[in-house]
py3Dmol code that shows the C-alpha trace and the ligand (Angstrom):
import py3Dmol

protein = """\
ATOM      1  CA  MET A   1     104.459  96.925 136.118  1.00  0.00           C
ATOM      2  CA  PHE A   2     106.886  96.078 133.337  1.00  0.00           C
ATOM      3  CA  TYR A   3     105.951  92.379 133.132  1.00  0.00           C
ATOM      4  CA  VAL A   4     102.302  92.889 134.041  1.00  0.00           C
ATOM      5  CA  SER A   5     101.804  95.395 131.225  1.00  0.00           C
ATOM      6  CA  LEU A   6     103.548  93.145 128.683  1.00  0.00           C
ATOM      7  CA  GLY A   7     101.529  90.103 129.825  1.00  0.00           C
ATOM      8  CA  VAL A   8      98.195  91.926 129.628  1.00  0.00           C
ATOM      9  CA  LEU A   9      99.199  93.165 126.174  1.00  0.00           C
ATOM     10  CA  VAL A  10      99.656  89.596 124.902  1.00  0.00           C
ATOM     11  CA  LEU A  11      96.199  88.595 126.144  1.00  0.00           C
ATOM     12  CA  GLN A  12      94.559  91.782 124.882  1.00  0.00           C
ATOM     13  CA  THR A  13      96.112  91.504 121.393  1.00  0.00           C
ATOM     14  CA  THR A  14      95.070  87.879 121.031  1.00  0.00           C
ATOM     15  CA  SER A  15      91.490  88.440 122.104  1.00  0.00           C
ATOM     16  CA  LEU A  16      91.093  91.608 120.055  1.00  0.00           C
ATOM     17  CA  VAL A  17      92.292  90.024 116.810  1.00  0.00           C
ATOM     18  CA  LEU A  18      90.100  86.956 117.198  1.00  0.00           C
ATOM     19  CA  THR A  19      86.999  88.818 118.339  1.00  0.00           C
ATOM     20  CA  MET A  20      87.360  91.432 115.614  1.00  0.00           C
ATOM     21  CA  ARG A  21      87.771  88.773 112.927  1.00  0.00           C
ATOM     22  CA  TYR A  22      84.800  86.867 114.325  1.00  0.00           C
ATOM     23  CA  SER A  23      82.673  90.030 114.445  1.00  0.00           C
ATOM     24  CA  ARG A  24      83.466  90.920 110.822  1.00  0.00           C
ATOM     25  CA  THR A  25      82.674  87.460 109.459  1.00  0.00           C
ATOM     26  CA  LEU A  26      79.696  86.697 111.704  1.00  0.00           C
ATOM     27  CA  GLN A  27      76.576  86.276 109.584  1.00  0.00           C
ATOM     28  CA  SER A  28      73.531  88.063 110.917  1.00  0.00           C
ATOM     29  CA  ASP A  29      70.329  89.558 109.588  1.00  0.00           C
ATOM     30  CA  GLY A  30      70.296  93.263 108.876  1.00  0.00           C
ATOM     31  CA  PRO A  31      73.240  95.577 108.274  1.00  0.00           C
ATOM     32  CA  ARG A  32      76.703  94.831 109.596  1.00  0.00           C
ATOM     33  CA  TYR A  33      78.054  97.260 112.201  1.00  0.00           C
ATOM     34  CA  LEU A  34      80.105 100.203 110.927  1.00  0.00           C
ATOM     35  CA  ALA A  35      83.801  99.893 111.721  1.00  0.00           C
ATOM     36  CA  SER A  36      84.165 103.688 111.778  1.00  0.00           C
ATOM     37  CA  SER A  37      81.515 103.917 114.481  1.00  0.00           C
ATOM     38  CA  ALA A  38      83.230 101.209 116.568  1.00  0.00           C
ATOM     39  CA  VAL A  39      86.497 103.184 116.371  1.00  0.00           C
ATOM     40  CA  VAL A  40      84.703 106.250 117.787  1.00  0.00           C
ATOM     41  CA  CYS A  41      83.073 104.256 120.606  1.00  0.00           C
ATOM     42  CA  ALA A  42      86.433 102.782 121.624  1.00  0.00           C
ATOM     43  CA  GLU A  43      87.882 106.288 121.749  1.00  0.00           C
ATOM     44  CA  VAL A  44      85.062 107.532 124.007  1.00  0.00           C
ATOM     45  CA  LEU A  45      85.512 104.576 126.339  1.00  0.00           C
ATOM     46  CA  LYS A  46      89.271 105.110 126.456  1.00  0.00           C
ATOM     47  CA  ILE A  47      88.905 108.817 127.324  1.00  0.00           C
ATOM     48  CA  ALA A  48      86.442 107.960 130.104  1.00  0.00           C
ATOM     49  CA  ALA A  49      88.802 105.337 131.542  1.00  0.00           C
ATOM     50  CA  CYS A  50      91.775 107.730 131.403  1.00  0.00           C
ATOM     51  CA  MET A  51      89.713 110.433 133.152  1.00  0.00           C
ATOM     52  CA  LEU A  52      88.984 107.963 135.932  1.00  0.00           C
ATOM     53  CA  LEU A  53      92.676 107.103 136.232  1.00  0.00           C
ATOM     54  CA  VAL A  54      93.663 110.780 136.471  1.00  0.00           C
ATOM     55  CA  PHE A  55      90.856 111.286 138.983  1.00  0.00           C
ATOM     56  CA  ARG A  56      92.348 108.450 141.061  1.00  0.00           C
ATOM     57  CA  GLU A  57      95.870 109.908 140.751  1.00  0.00           C
ATOM     58  CA  HIS A  58      94.466 113.065 142.347  1.00  0.00           C
ATOM     59  CA  SER A  59      92.786 111.317 145.281  1.00  0.00           C
ATOM     60  CA  PHE A  60      89.326 111.558 143.718  1.00  0.00           C
ATOM     61  CA  SER A  61      89.199 115.334 144.079  1.00  0.00           C
ATOM     62  CA  VAL A  62      87.027 116.948 141.418  1.00  0.00           C
ATOM     63  CA  ARG A  63      88.739 120.268 141.920  1.00  0.00           C
ATOM     64  CA  ALA A  64      92.216 118.786 141.407  1.00  0.00           C
ATOM     65  CA  LEU A  65      90.983 116.937 138.316  1.00  0.00           C
ATOM     66  CA  ASN A  66      89.600 120.154 136.822  1.00  0.00           C
ATOM     67  CA  ARG A  67      92.801 122.002 137.603  1.00  0.00           C
ATOM     68  CA  VAL A  68      95.144 119.453 136.086  1.00  0.00           C
ATOM     69  CA  LEU A  69      93.018 119.048 132.947  1.00  0.00           C
ATOM     70  CA  LYS A  70      92.920 122.813 132.492  1.00  0.00           C
ATOM     71  CA  GLU A  71      96.632 123.286 133.152  1.00  0.00           C
ATOM     72  CA  GLU A  72      97.797 120.414 131.004  1.00  0.00           C
ATOM     73  CA  ILE A  73      95.332 120.408 128.123  1.00  0.00           C
ATOM     74  CA  ILE A  74      93.852 123.882 127.724  1.00  0.00           C
ATOM     75  CA  ASN A  75      96.794 125.970 128.928  1.00  0.00           C
ATOM     76  CA  LYS A  76      99.320 124.078 126.816  1.00  0.00           C
ATOM     77  CA  PRO A  77      97.758 124.283 123.364  1.00  0.00           C
ATOM     78  CA  LEU A  78     101.021 123.670 121.486  1.00  0.00           C
ATOM     79  CA  LEU A  79     101.742 120.411 123.277  1.00  0.00           C
ATOM     80  CA  THR A  80      98.118 119.361 122.921  1.00  0.00           C
ATOM     81  CA  LEU A  81      98.292 120.104 119.190  1.00  0.00           C
ATOM     82  CA  LYS A  82     101.445 118.012 118.911  1.00  0.00           C
ATOM     83  CA  LEU A  83      99.393 114.989 119.914  1.00  0.00           C
ATOM     84  CA  ALA A  84      97.098 115.547 116.944  1.00  0.00           C
ATOM     85  CA  ILE A  85      99.786 113.987 114.746  1.00  0.00           C
ATOM     86  CA  PRO A  86      99.966 110.494 116.295  1.00  0.00           C
ATOM     87  CA  SER A  87      96.244 110.700 116.965  1.00  0.00           C
ATOM     88  CA  GLY A  88      95.307 111.260 113.305  1.00  0.00           C
ATOM     89  CA  ILE A  89      97.612 108.447 112.260  1.00  0.00           C
ATOM     90  CA  TYR A  90      96.188 106.069 114.870  1.00  0.00           C
ATOM     91  CA  THR A  91      92.631 106.843 113.778  1.00  0.00           C
ATOM     92  CA  LEU A  92      93.504 105.929 110.201  1.00  0.00           C
ATOM     93  CA  GLN A  93      95.264 102.813 111.474  1.00  0.00           C
ATOM     94  CA  ASN A  94      92.355 101.743 113.679  1.00  0.00           C
ATOM     95  CA  ASN A  95      90.058 101.910 110.657  1.00  0.00           C
ATOM     96  CA  LEU A  96      92.554 100.063 108.461  1.00  0.00           C
ATOM     97  CA  LEU A  97      92.685  97.162 110.901  1.00  0.00           C
ATOM     98  CA  TYR A  98      88.991  96.523 110.311  1.00  0.00           C
ATOM     99  CA  VAL A  99      89.628  96.505 106.545  1.00  0.00           C
ATOM    100  CA  ALA A 100      92.473  94.052 107.110  1.00  0.00           C
ATOM    101  CA  LEU A 101      90.485  91.677 109.307  1.00  0.00           C
ATOM    102  CA  SER A 102      87.490  91.797 106.981  1.00  0.00           C
ATOM    103  CA  ASN A 103      89.723  90.382 104.230  1.00  0.00           C
ATOM    104  CA  LEU A 104      92.422  88.267 105.878  1.00  0.00           C
ATOM    105  CA  ASP A 105      92.209  85.374 108.322  1.00  0.00           C
ATOM    106  CA  ALA A 106      93.407  86.150 111.851  1.00  0.00           C
ATOM    107  CA  ALA A 107      96.705  84.249 111.581  1.00  0.00           C
ATOM    108  CA  THR A 108      97.844  85.711 108.237  1.00  0.00           C
ATOM    109  CA  TYR A 109      96.936  89.164 109.495  1.00  0.00           C
ATOM    110  CA  GLN A 110      98.884  88.689 112.713  1.00  0.00           C
ATOM    111  CA  VAL A 111     102.044  87.436 111.047  1.00  0.00           C
ATOM    112  CA  THR A 112     102.054  90.173 108.406  1.00  0.00           C
ATOM    113  CA  TYR A 113     101.405  92.850 110.999  1.00  0.00           C
ATOM    114  CA  GLN A 114     104.668  91.843 112.707  1.00  0.00           C
ATOM    115  CA  LEU A 115     106.431  93.872 110.066  1.00  0.00           C
ATOM    116  CA  LYS A 116     105.630  96.753 112.396  1.00  0.00           C
ATOM    117  CA  ILE A 117     108.488  95.579 114.607  1.00  0.00           C
ATOM    118  CA  LEU A 118     110.868  96.486 111.790  1.00  0.00           C
ATOM    119  CA  THR A 119     109.243  99.862 111.062  1.00  0.00           C
ATOM    120  CA  THR A 120     109.188 100.593 114.815  1.00  0.00           C
ATOM    121  CA  ALA A 121     112.893  99.731 115.107  1.00  0.00           C
ATOM    122  CA  LEU A 122     113.744 101.995 112.158  1.00  0.00           C
ATOM    123  CA  PHE A 123     111.737 104.897 113.602  1.00  0.00           C
ATOM    124  CA  SER A 124     113.222 104.312 117.092  1.00  0.00           C
ATOM    125  CA  VAL A 125     116.730 104.473 115.664  1.00  0.00           C
ATOM    126  CA  SER A 126     116.067 107.549 113.547  1.00  0.00           C
ATOM    127  CA  MET A 127     113.771 109.543 115.863  1.00  0.00           C
ATOM    128  CA  LEU A 128     114.877 108.498 119.355  1.00  0.00           C
ATOM    129  CA  GLY A 129     118.518 107.727 118.626  1.00  0.00           C
ATOM    130  CA  LYS A 130     118.174 104.164 119.991  1.00  0.00           C
ATOM    131  CA  ILE A 131     121.104 101.863 119.315  1.00  0.00           C
ATOM    132  CA  LEU A 132     120.421  98.225 118.425  1.00  0.00           C
ATOM    133  CA  GLY A 133     122.903  95.399 118.918  1.00  0.00           C
ATOM    134  CA  ILE A 134     123.849  92.839 116.308  1.00  0.00           C
ATOM    135  CA  TYR A 135     121.435  90.204 117.725  1.00  0.00           C
ATOM    136  CA  GLN A 136     118.588  92.668 117.645  1.00  0.00           C
ATOM    137  CA  TRP A 137     119.222  93.466 113.970  1.00  0.00           C
ATOM    138  CA  LEU A 138     119.605  89.759 113.276  1.00  0.00           C
ATOM    139  CA  SER A 139     116.246  88.933 114.840  1.00  0.00           C
ATOM    140  CA  LEU A 140     114.654  91.647 112.706  1.00  0.00           C
ATOM    141  CA  VAL A 141     116.090  90.028 109.565  1.00  0.00           C
ATOM    142  CA  ILE A 142     114.756  86.612 110.631  1.00  0.00           C
ATOM    143  CA  LEU A 143     111.378  88.193 111.234  1.00  0.00           C
ATOM    144  CA  MET A 144     111.358  89.685 107.741  1.00  0.00           C
ATOM    145  CA  THR A 145     112.193  86.306 106.220  1.00  0.00           C
ATOM    146  CA  GLY A 146     109.314  84.707 108.103  1.00  0.00           C
ATOM    147  CA  ILE A 147     106.869  87.274 106.788  1.00  0.00           C
ATOM    148  CA  ALA A 148     108.097  86.826 103.222  1.00  0.00           C
ATOM    149  CA  LEU A 149     107.462  83.072 103.539  1.00  0.00           C
ATOM    150  CA  VAL A 150     103.907  83.548 104.815  1.00  0.00           C
ATOM    151  CA  GLN A 151     103.131  85.808 101.885  1.00  0.00           C
ATOM    152  CA  GLN A 152     104.292  83.307  99.232  1.00  0.00           C
ATOM    153  CA  GLU A 153     100.936  81.694  98.560  1.00  0.00           C
ATOM    154  CA  ASP A 154      98.428  84.067  99.946  1.00  0.00           C
ATOM    155  CA  LEU A 155      98.146  86.709  97.271  1.00  0.00           C
ATOM    156  CA  THR A 156      95.571  85.120  95.008  1.00  0.00           C
ATOM    157  CA  ALA A 157      92.214  86.682  95.890  1.00  0.00           C
ATOM    158  CA  GLY A 158      91.722  90.401  95.290  1.00  0.00           C
ATOM    159  CA  SER A 159      90.236  90.943  98.716  1.00  0.00           C
ATOM    160  CA  GLN A 160      93.368  89.472 100.270  1.00  0.00           C
ATOM    161  CA  LEU A 161      95.494  91.994  98.419  1.00  0.00           C
ATOM    162  CA  MET A 162      93.274  94.723  99.837  1.00  0.00           C
ATOM    163  CA  GLY A 163      93.677  93.315 103.350  1.00  0.00           C
ATOM    164  CA  LEU A 164      97.408  93.047 102.881  1.00  0.00           C
ATOM    165  CA  LEU A 165      97.745  96.642 101.695  1.00  0.00           C
ATOM    166  CA  ALA A 166      95.773  97.777 104.735  1.00  0.00           C
ATOM    167  CA  VAL A 167      98.151  95.889 107.037  1.00  0.00           C
ATOM    168  CA  LEU A 168     101.244  97.265 105.288  1.00  0.00           C
ATOM    169  CA  VAL A 169     100.104 100.873 105.683  1.00  0.00           C
ATOM    170  CA  ALA A 170      99.180 100.094 109.313  1.00  0.00           C
ATOM    171  CA  CYS A 171     102.739  98.827 109.916  1.00  0.00           C
ATOM    172  CA  PHE A 172     104.189 102.193 108.975  1.00  0.00           C
ATOM    173  CA  SER A 173     101.604 104.175 110.886  1.00  0.00           C
ATOM    174  CA  SER A 174     102.021 101.972 113.970  1.00  0.00           C
ATOM    175  CA  GLY A 175     105.802 102.398 113.946  1.00  0.00           C
ATOM    176  CA  PHE A 176     105.709 106.130 113.454  1.00  0.00           C
ATOM    177  CA  ALA A 177     102.839 106.980 115.814  1.00  0.00           C
ATOM    178  CA  GLY A 178     104.156 104.687 118.569  1.00  0.00           C
ATOM    179  CA  VAL A 179     107.641 106.174 118.495  1.00  0.00           C
ATOM    180  CA  TYR A 180     106.273 109.718 118.263  1.00  0.00           C
ATOM    181  CA  PHE A 181     104.112 109.092 121.336  1.00  0.00           C
ATOM    182  CA  GLU A 182     107.094 107.573 123.155  1.00  0.00           C
ATOM    183  CA  LYS A 183     109.129 110.669 122.353  1.00  0.00           C
ATOM    184  CA  ILE A 184     106.457 113.019 123.745  1.00  0.00           C
ATOM    185  CA  LEU A 185     105.954 110.828 126.813  1.00  0.00           C
ATOM    186  CA  LYS A 186     109.622 110.531 127.683  1.00  0.00           C
ATOM    187  CA  GLU A 187     110.321 114.224 127.095  1.00  0.00           C
ATOM    188  CA  SER A 188     107.854 115.384 129.749  1.00  0.00           C
ATOM    189  CA  LYS A 189     107.002 114.204 133.247  1.00  0.00           C
ATOM    190  CA  GLN A 190     103.238 114.483 132.960  1.00  0.00           C
ATOM    191  CA  SER A 191     101.034 111.455 133.588  1.00  0.00           C
ATOM    192  CA  VAL A 192     100.664 109.073 130.689  1.00  0.00           C
ATOM    193  CA  TRP A 193      96.875 109.148 131.190  1.00  0.00           C
ATOM    194  CA  ILE A 194      96.732 112.899 130.552  1.00  0.00           C
ATOM    195  CA  ARG A 195      98.653 112.367 127.316  1.00  0.00           C
ATOM    196  CA  ASN A 196      96.196 109.641 126.435  1.00  0.00           C
ATOM    197  CA  ILE A 197      93.238 111.949 127.028  1.00  0.00           C
ATOM    198  CA  GLN A 198      94.811 114.480 124.658  1.00  0.00           C
ATOM    199  CA  LEU A 199      95.408 111.720 122.123  1.00  0.00           C
ATOM    200  CA  GLY A 200      91.856 110.440 122.590  1.00  0.00           C
ATOM    201  CA  LEU A 201      90.216 113.843 122.169  1.00  0.00           C
ATOM    202  CA  PHE A 202      91.776 114.261 118.746  1.00  0.00           C
ATOM    203  CA  GLY A 203      91.032 110.619 118.005  1.00  0.00           C
ATOM    204  CA  LEU A 204      87.388 111.327 118.718  1.00  0.00           C
ATOM    205  CA  ILE A 205      87.326 114.330 116.368  1.00  0.00           C
ATOM    206  CA  PHE A 206      89.139 112.495 113.564  1.00  0.00           C
ATOM    207  CA  GLY A 207      87.078 109.370 114.149  1.00  0.00           C
ATOM    208  CA  LEU A 208      83.800 111.288 113.846  1.00  0.00           C
ATOM    209  CA  GLY A 209      85.160 112.841 110.645  1.00  0.00           C
ATOM    210  CA  GLY A 210      85.761 109.297 109.394  1.00  0.00           C
ATOM    211  CA  VAL A 211      82.194 108.251 110.242  1.00  0.00           C
ATOM    212  CA  PHE A 212      80.694 111.099 108.259  1.00  0.00           C
ATOM    213  CA  ALA A 213      83.132 110.857 105.351  1.00  0.00           C
ATOM    214  CA  TYR A 214      82.812 107.092 104.812  1.00  0.00           C
ATOM    215  CA  ASP A 215      79.532 106.068 106.365  1.00  0.00           C
ATOM    216  CA  GLY A 216      77.529 109.318 106.449  1.00  0.00           C
ATOM    217  CA  GLU A 217      74.732 107.977 104.234  1.00  0.00           C
ATOM    218  CA  ARG A 218      74.486 104.673 106.066  1.00  0.00           C
ATOM    219  CA  VAL A 219      74.315 106.494 109.414  1.00  0.00           C
ATOM    220  CA  GLN A 220      71.450 108.620 108.086  1.00  0.00           C
ATOM    221  CA  GLU A 221      69.608 105.503 106.972  1.00  0.00           C
ATOM    222  CA  ASN A 222      70.142 103.168 109.905  1.00  0.00           C
ATOM    223  CA  GLY A 223      71.866 105.135 112.674  1.00  0.00           C
ATOM    224  CA  LEU A 224      75.295 105.113 114.254  1.00  0.00           C
ATOM    225  CA  PHE A 225      74.742 101.876 116.147  1.00  0.00           C
ATOM    226  CA  GLN A 226      73.280  99.768 113.335  1.00  0.00           C
ATOM    227  CA  GLY A 227      74.257  96.106 113.490  1.00  0.00           C
ATOM    228  CA  TYR A 228      75.766  96.373 116.977  1.00  0.00           C
ATOM    229  CA  ASN A 229      75.545  93.259 119.110  1.00  0.00           C
ATOM    230  CA  HIS A 230      77.390  91.975 122.175  1.00  0.00           C
ATOM    231  CA  VAL A 231      80.344  90.854 120.053  1.00  0.00           C
ATOM    232  CA  THR A 232      80.706  94.390 118.671  1.00  0.00           C
ATOM    233  CA  TRP A 233      80.714  95.823 122.191  1.00  0.00           C
ATOM    234  CA  THR A 234      83.365  93.295 123.197  1.00  0.00           C
ATOM    235  CA  VAL A 235      85.555  94.432 120.283  1.00  0.00           C
ATOM    236  CA  VAL A 236      85.037  98.074 121.306  1.00  0.00           C
ATOM    237  CA  ALA A 237      85.951  97.340 124.944  1.00  0.00           C
ATOM    238  CA  LEU A 238      89.024  95.328 123.930  1.00  0.00           C
ATOM    239  CA  GLN A 239      90.190  98.105 121.642  1.00  0.00           C
ATOM    240  CA  ALA A 240      89.804 100.692 124.394  1.00  0.00           C
ATOM    241  CA  LEU A 241      91.670  98.427 126.813  1.00  0.00           C
ATOM    242  CA  GLY A 242      94.405  98.124 124.173  1.00  0.00           C
ATOM    243  CA  GLY A 243      94.872 101.891 124.162  1.00  0.00           C
ATOM    244  CA  LEU A 244      95.431 101.861 127.923  1.00  0.00           C
ATOM    245  CA  VAL A 245      97.766  98.868 127.969  1.00  0.00           C
ATOM    246  CA  ILE A 246      99.814 100.064 125.010  1.00  0.00           C
ATOM    247  CA  ALA A 247     100.300 103.465 126.629  1.00  0.00           C
ATOM    248  CA  ALA A 248     101.490 101.721 129.812  1.00  0.00           C
ATOM    249  CA  VAL A 249     103.860  99.476 127.862  1.00  0.00           C
ATOM    250  CA  ILE A 250     105.347 102.442 126.002  1.00  0.00           C
ATOM    251  CA  LYS A 251     105.875 104.120 129.357  1.00  0.00           C
ATOM    252  CA  TYR A 252     107.338 101.204 131.328  1.00  0.00           C
ATOM    253  CA  ALA A 253     109.124  99.435 128.468  1.00  0.00           C
ATOM    254  CA  ASP A 254     109.389 100.693 124.894  1.00  0.00           C
ATOM    255  CA  ASN A 255     107.901 100.220 121.452  1.00  0.00           C
ATOM    256  CA  ILE A 256     110.358  97.611 120.231  1.00  0.00           C
ATOM    257  CA  LEU A 257     109.743  95.385 123.240  1.00  0.00           C
ATOM    258  CA  LYS A 258     106.018  95.907 122.770  1.00  0.00           C
ATOM    259  CA  GLY A 259     106.357  94.526 119.235  1.00  0.00           C
ATOM    260  CA  PHE A 260     108.122  91.386 120.362  1.00  0.00           C
ATOM    261  CA  ALA A 261     105.602  90.872 123.175  1.00  0.00           C
ATOM    262  CA  THR A 262     102.678  91.014 120.780  1.00  0.00           C
ATOM    263  CA  SER A 263     104.349  88.501 118.489  1.00  0.00           C
ATOM    264  CA  ILE A 264     103.876  85.932 121.270  1.00  0.00           C
ATOM    265  CA  SER A 265     100.181  86.404 120.735  1.00  0.00           C
ATOM    266  CA  ILE A 266     100.606  85.049 117.196  1.00  0.00           C
ATOM    267  CA  ILE A 267     101.096  81.566 118.582  1.00  0.00           C
ATOM    268  CA  LEU A 268      98.053  81.905 120.806  1.00  0.00           C
ATOM    269  CA  SER A 269      95.784  83.306 118.118  1.00  0.00           C
ATOM    270  CA  THR A 270      96.941  80.791 115.489  1.00  0.00           C
ATOM    271  CA  LEU A 271      96.047  77.923 117.819  1.00  0.00           C
ATOM    272  CA  ILE A 272      92.668  79.392 118.741  1.00  0.00           C
ATOM    273  CA  SER A 273      91.969  80.395 115.148  1.00  0.00           C
ATOM    274  CA  TYR A 274      92.620  76.818 114.015  1.00  0.00           C
ATOM    275  CA  PHE A 275      90.894  74.889 116.778  1.00  0.00           C
ATOM    276  CA  LEU A 276      87.992  77.159 117.720  1.00  0.00           C
ATOM    277  CA  LEU A 277      87.173  79.328 114.725  1.00  0.00           C
ATOM    278  CA  GLU A 278      88.186  76.800 112.044  1.00  0.00           C
ATOM    279  CA  ASP A 279      89.213  79.877 110.154  1.00  0.00           C
ATOM    280  CA  PHE A 280      92.697  78.939 109.127  1.00  0.00           C
ATOM    281  CA  ASP A 281      94.389  75.903 107.621  1.00  0.00           C
ATOM    282  CA  PRO A 282      98.100  75.907 108.562  1.00  0.00           C
ATOM    283  CA  THR A 283      99.020  73.336 105.884  1.00  0.00           C
ATOM    284  CA  ARG A 284      98.156  75.740 103.066  1.00  0.00           C
TER     285      ARG A 284
END
"""
ligand_1 = """\
21
C5P
O 99.276 98.020 116.601
P 99.681 99.142 117.478
O 100.476 98.691 118.635
O 100.304 100.268 116.738
O 98.293 99.667 118.053
C 98.218 100.818 118.775
C 96.812 100.989 119.301
O 96.834 101.584 120.576
C 95.958 101.894 118.458
O 94.656 101.379 118.477
C 96.012 103.231 119.168
O 94.842 103.961 118.947
C 96.143 102.798 120.605
N 96.927 103.699 121.451
C 96.312 104.438 122.418
N 97.026 105.234 123.244
C 98.376 105.299 123.128
C 99.039 104.554 122.143
C 98.275 103.751 121.333
O 95.088 104.363 122.516
N 99.046 106.087 123.939
"""
view = py3Dmol.view(width=600, height=400)
view.addModel(protein, "pdb")
view.setStyle({"model": 0}, {"cartoon": {"style": "trace"}})
view.addModel(ligand_1, "xyz")
view.setStyle({"model": 1}, {"stick": {}})
view.zoomTo()
view.show()
């Protein structure tokens, strides 16, 4: 499970970044799809998938499913409320990623987002009491240097600055929310899928709040699903899959390892971005 979850994560990260970038830059007639609405759809899909997984864990018994959901979610309101914290942060982050990929090419985005490995390490040390060896700290310093080099030339256009700011905030939210979720998960024995349903339910509420706060007028004019096409649905499905895989990785491995695994996907997405999307010029 350890290697399978890390491997699937590499593939999922690569395809999500490229498809999301493609979907945001794809020219089509009519309005472009609303990122806030895609975030909500991914949350709904993720909750449905987690329900199915819990259902399977309980031998497909509807009664057992009802019982466990009631016992774990409704009868433990304090624990459920605790999950509102990472959930709110993830919802913000999921929206920010669309801002980032609307303004940065896939490769620059990916490299900059690796800063989350550093924020994750800092939160893991301070919140979980993890101890890192000298080589681990050293690789973090090398990572930081790499990011600083990528940023040297890329700060010219205003929209890029906007994209960059979005990624930087996402790095902090990713580190904090990931470690917070890991803490909750490793403190209790309950199934990771139940925790994910709790996370998703709040995500849905916050996400809907985001739709009405940012895109309320546009939804009234053209509906929640304006501009959706098959690429949008692919992005939504990949994002929902990401939620499942990331939860599994946090359970079977940890957040720091997850960060290093996703950095492998940089190489993959840079190659695809260059050869297939012609989106990125590595000599710049
Ligand atoms: O970039 P990062 O690894 O922080 O991305 C985390 C993503 O996984 C977010 O989209 C978040 O909503 C999702 N997630 C989830 N369930 C978890 C942990 C993360 O859906 N238990």
